[in-house]
N, C-alpha and C positions, 0 to 999 in steps of 0.2 A: 417505350419498353421501359419506364423507371418507376411506375407504381404497382405496389403488390397489395392485396387485400389481407386481411386478417385472417382469413381461411387458406391464404397460400396461393391465391390466384394472380397470375401475371396479367395485368390489362395494357394491350397493346395500342389502345386508342389513347394518345396523349391528351385527348379533349378533357375539359372540365364539367362538373357539375353530374345532371344524370347521365349522360354519356358514359360516365365511369362505372356505372352498375349494369351497363347492359350486357346479357349473358353471352350474346354472339361474339363479344369481344374478350371474353375471359378463357385462358389458357392455364393450365396447372403447369407451376414450373418442374422442368425436368421431362414435360411432354415432350415426344419425340415431333421434329419439325423438319420443314424444307425452307431453303430460301430460294425463291424463284427470281430468275432474272428475265430479261427480254428473250433469252434465246433457250428457255427453259430451265432446270433444277441446275442450282449453283453449287449447293452444297446439302448435306444433310446433318442435322444435329438434334440439338434439345433447347427449349426455349430457356434463356437466360435474361438477364437484366443488363442495362448500361451503365449501372453504377455500382456502389458498394452495397446494396441492400440484401444482395443474397452471397454467402460465402460458399465456396466449393466443399467446405467441411458439412456443411448442414445437408449436403447430398449422401454422406456415408452413413445414416444413421441404418440402411439397411443394403443389401447386396443388389447391386445394378449389373447389367452386362454393358454399360457404358460408361464413358469417363467425362465427367464435366470438366471443360476447359474454360478458364477466365484469361481474357486478353485485353489490355487496355493500352492500344497505341498511344504515344506520345511523341509529338514533335519537336517539344521544348528544347532539348538537348542537341539536335540533329545539326552537323557543321552547315554553315552557310545560311542559317535561318536569318531572315531579315530583321532587324534591330526590334525590340519589343517596348513600347513605353509604359505599359500598365504595370506596375507592380504588384499588384493586388491579383487580377488576372484569374479569377475562380469563374463562378456561374454567370455567364450573360457578359464577361468582360472581353477583352480585345481578341484573344485567339477565338473564342467560341464563336463572337461575332463576325470575325475574320472570316472562318470557315463556313457559317452560314451564308455570308455573301456569295459564296461559290456553290454552295449546295442547295439554297432556296433564298436566292436575292429576294425573291417577293414577300418575304417575312422581315426583311431588315429595314427598318424606318429609321435613318440615322438622325432625321430631324427630332426625334423622340427619346434619343439615348440618355438626355440629361434631364429628364423631366423627373426623374427617381435617382436617388443618391445610391452609388454601389461601394460606398465608403466604409471600411473596416471599423463598426463603433466600438468593438473590443470591451464589451460593457462587464464580462466576468473579469474578474481579478483574480485567476486561478494559476497556478503553475502550469508550464506547457505540458507535462506528463499527465495533468487531471483531466479527464474526460467526463461531460454531462451529456445527457441527450437534448438539451435545449442550446448546445454550443453554436449552432448555425444561426439560429434566431438572434442570440445573443450578439452576434458580430454582424448579421446581415439580414435586419427585419424586413427589408424589402424582396428577400431572396434575389438580390442581383448582387454581385460581387465582381468591383472594378470599373474599369472606366472604357464602356463599347465605344466611345467618340475617337478613340484612337485605332480603331480597328481599318483593316485596308485589304484590299483584294490580293495585292502581292503575298501578303502574309497568310491569307487564305489558301491561295494555289499552292504555296511551299509546304502548306501542312498538309492539305488533303492529298497531294501528291506523295508527300513523306510518309503518312499514315496509311495510304493505299499501299504503297510498297510494302511496309510493316506487317500489314494484314495479310498480304499474299505471302510473305515468308512464314509467317505462323501458322497458317493454312498448310504449308507444305511440310512444316516439322511436326503437326499434330496427325496429317495423313500418314507420315512415315513412322510416327510414334507406334512402337511394340511392347513399351515398358509399363506405361502407366496402368493399363488394365492389368497386366499379369500382377503388378505390384498391388492393386486394389483387390483382386481375387486373393491374393495372399494375405492381405490383412484380414478381409472378413472370414477367411480359414481360422486364422491365428486368433482372432478374436473370440471364437467359440470356446478358447481354452487359455484365458487370460494368465493363468498362473504357470502356465508352461512357458516361462522365458527362458532364452539362451543367449550367450555372448556373441557378439558379431564377431 
């Protein structure tokens, strides 16, 4: 769920090449969705993406009767986490590879992880608060960031358990949320009269 077409479609199939343009795998961002588990519907919501390609503010261009929630579970700061060796550790590094060892061990080939470099080449010489669209390629031309050779099942199990608990807590909070939609509706109503400001 990481690829978005120029016309605003979310492609759920992570495959490459021609499969990316297959219509049956295209869904409009914001389309109502259901998460189906082994025992039926787990949750209802809207299609979103697993990375920063879509911002919630982009959904605010017109009124909706739902709220888009963005949640990014992180385990790196959790107490008791096994020590991490990979200091770069972004895409395909120690953490992601460790978690994939748990979720899809058939996709992890530890004998291949050093065939390409995940070193940060830092080819742009710009201040840290200056951003360009080519920043990722400038740093990681292989689209691999970090050192997957340091991955371990121990780290993966810890991260998966921690992030699962975070997701559970986030869903509880979202289900109990009565404020966001109310404020969103208020925003839409007040945006009809932008000059009628009022002190807080």
